[in-house]
N, C-alpha and C positions, 0 to 999 in steps of 0.2 A: 359532426359527432355530438350526440346529446350528452347531458351531464352524467347520466347513468353509465354510458359507455366510457366516458373519460374517467369516472370514478373506478370502474372495474379495471381499466387499462393501467391506471397509475396507482391502484391499491390505496386510495384515500376515500373518505366519505364524501357524499354530496355536500354536506354541511361545510366540510373543509374547503371544497372547491368554491362554494359560495363565499366563504370567508376570504380566500385568496383573491377572488374577483372583487370583493368589497374593498380590499386593501390595495387593489390595483396591480397585483402581481400577475394575474392572468386576465384575459379578456374573451368575451363571447359575443357573437352577433345574436340578435333576437330574430326569431322567425315570426311570421305573421301571427301565429297563435301564441306568441310570447315565450316559447321554449328557447332555452339557451342552445346555441349551436357553436361548437368549438372546432377550430382547425385541428387537423391531426398532429401538428407540431406541439400542441398543448400538452400532449403526453410527455414529451421530452422535457418541457419546461416544468411541469409539476414534479417530475422525477428529480430535476435539478434542485427545485425548492426543497424537497424532502431531504435530499443529500446534504445540501448546504445547512439546513437546520440541524441535522445530525452532527455536522462538523462544528457547530457552535455559532453559526451566523444567525443574527436576529432577522426577523422578517423585514425590518427597516433596512438593514444592510443588504439583504437579498433584493429588496425593491429598488435600492439605489444602484445595484449592479446589473440587473436583468437587461435593461435596454442596451447598455454598453456592450454586454457580452453577446446579446442577440445580433447586434450589428457589427461586431468586431471583425476585422479582416482575418485575424488568427485567434479564434475563440479558445483554442487549447492554451495558447500562451497567456491570454487574458485571464483565464481561470487559474492557471498556475501562479500568476502574479497576485491574484486575490488570495490564494492559499498562502503564499509567502507573506503577504501583509498580515493576514490573520495569525499566522504562526508567530510573527514578530510581536504582535499584540499580546498573544498568550504568553510568550516568553517574558515580556516586560511585566505583565501582571503576576506571573509566577515569582519573579524577582521581588516585586513589591510585597507580595504575600510572605515570602521568605523573610524579608526585613521586618514585617509586622510580627511574624511568629517569633523572631528573635527578641523583639521589643517586649512582647507579652511574656515570654519566658523570663526575661530580665526583671520585669516588674513583679512577677510572681515571687521572686526571691527577696523583695524588699518588704520592710515592715509596713509601709503604707504604699501599696501598689499604684494608687492614683495620684501620688505626689508628683507635681510637674517637674520637680528637680530630680535629676538622675544622679 
């Protein structure tokens, strides 16, 4: 499958595919004329990358998990664990942000909000 076909099948641009390849997220073989040749499974992988990004995963996180997921005995459970781990990170960050919000609100009520003493 050439890059244009993969781009159409996964609804991403050719530049995006080149970027993913540069980052090591997807791979292509090169034909004798230098064209990229992708396996049909790359469509599923690109769709996974797009979905993971939409769910808040960074490309670094995606890159770290792709190989393990691709070779997992039970990919469904492996993905579910990734989602549970990400959810825990989000919940922790939300709690930290809530604490920060409370601190900022408290300081706004002070005469000198940047005073280190509370």
